[in-house]
Each structure stands twice: as structure tokens, then as C-alpha cells.
C-alpha positions in Angstrom: 0.2 -14.9 39.1 1.0 -17.2 35.9 -1.2 -16.3 33.4 0.4 -12.5 34.3 4.1 -13.6 33.7 2.9 -15.9 30.3 1.5 -12.8 29.1 4.3 -10.9 29.7 6.3 -13.6 28.1 4.3 -13.9 25.1 4.4 -9.7 25.0 8.4 -9.6 25.1 8.3 -12.3 22.4 5.6 -10.2 20.2 8.3 -7.5 20.2 11.2 -9.6 19.6 9.5 -10.5 16.3 8.5 -7.4 15.7 11.6 -5.5 16.1 14.2 -8.8 14.5 12.3 -8.0 10.8 12.5 -4.8 8.9 8.5 -4.0 8.5 6.9 -1.2 8.8 8.7 0.1 5.6 6.2 1.4 3.1 4.8 4.6 4.9 7.0 7.4 5.6 6.4 9.5 8.8 5.6 13.0 7.5 7.7 15.3 9.7 6.0 17.6 12.3 2.4 16.3 11.6 0.2 13.7 13.0 -1.0 10.5 11.7 0.2 11.8 8.0 2.7 9.3 5.7 3.7 9.5 2.2 4.2 6.4 0.2 7.0 6.1 -2.8 6.4 5.9 -6.0 8.6 5.4 -8.4 8.6 6.8 -12.2 10.9 7.3 -14.9 10.1 10.8 -16.1 7.7 13.6 -15.5 6.1 12.7 -18.6 5.0 8.7 -17.1 4.0 10.1 -14.2 2.0 12.1 -16.1 0.7 9.3 -17.7 0.0 7.2 -14.6 -2.1 10.3 -13.3 -3.9 10.3 -16.4 -4.7 6.5 -16.7 -5.9 7.1 -12.8 -8.2 9.5 -13.8 -9.6 8.0 -17.2 -10.1 4.9 -15.4 -12.2 6.5 -13.0 -14.2 8.6 -14.9 -15.2 5.1 -17.2 -15.9 3.2 -14.3 -18.0 5.8 -12.3 -19.6 6.5 -15.6 -20.2 3.9 -18.4 -21.3 6.3 -20.9 -18.3 7.7 -20.8 -16.8 6.1 -23.5 -18.3 8.1 -25.7 -17.6 11.5 -24.2 -14.6 13.1 -25.9 -14.8 16.2 -23.6 -13.4 14.2 -20.7 -10.1 12.9 -22.6 -8.6 13.3 -26.0 -7.6 9.2 -25.7 -10.4 7.2 -23.9 -7.8 4.4 -24.0 -6.5 3.3 -20.3 -3.3 2.0 -19.9 -4.4 -1.0 -17.6 0.0 -1.7 -17.1 0.2 1.3 -15.8 -2.3 0.9 -13.0 -0.7 -2.5 -12.0 2.1 -0.9 -11.5 1.1 1.0 -9.0 -0.7 -1.2 -7.1 2.5 -3.2 -7.5 4.5 -0.5 -5.8 1.8 0.0 -3.4 1.3 -2.8 -1.9 3.2 -3.4 1.3 4.8 -6.1 1.6 7.4 -6.0 4.9 4.0 -6.0 6.6 2.2 -9.1 5.3 5.4 -10.5 6.2 4.4 -9.4 9.6 1.4 -10.5 9.5 2.2 -14.2 8.4 5.0 -14.4 11.8 2.2 -12.8 13.9 -0.2 -15.5 12.6 2.3 -18.4 13.3 3.2 -16.6 16.5 -0.4 -16.8 17.2 -1.1 -20.5 16.1 1.9 -21.5 18.4 -0.2 -20.8 21.2 
């Protein structure tokens, strides 16, 4: 019976840990859809959004086909703005969720 009590206490501590922080904020649930989420992506204009998508497509083409560098039929401008791709990656990182993983790891190591 003591093991059940310890497990219950650990479960309560775990719930308290999760509820005290502001975690799970990166993915926003889509109303009336199961297992569907949106990720906010900040852009300053439609032009910036267009450039981001264009750079992602160009990078994908180049990475999938190394010979694409010389093919002008894919894009007018074959230069990929790596900074744009890095900015997108930074916006997609789930920072709060990583904090939760750190807290869970500490919680696990205590027992």
C-alpha cells in the first residue's frame, strides 16, 4: 500500500509541476478538430511571408537535387536566404515545452 501512496504523491507533484508553469503554448488547438494544431509565425508583411516560403522551396529543391543549382526553370533567383530559414526555425522552437522537459528531468532525478 505504501508504493501506491508514493505513486499517488509523485503523480500529484507532477501535475502540480505542469500546472504551475506556462507550458504547452507553442501549438494552438484548432477548434472542432481532433489532433490538429496551428503554430503562430510572425511576419512583417505579405512580401516577407512570400520570401520565406520561396526560400523554403528553393532550399528544398537544392537539397533534393544538387544539380538544381544550374536549372533556371525552378527559380529566377537560386540564392537561398539562410537567415530567413533560421528565423522560421527559431519561431518554431517550443521554448516553454523545453522548460517543462527540464523540470520533468529534475523531478525524475529526485526519485
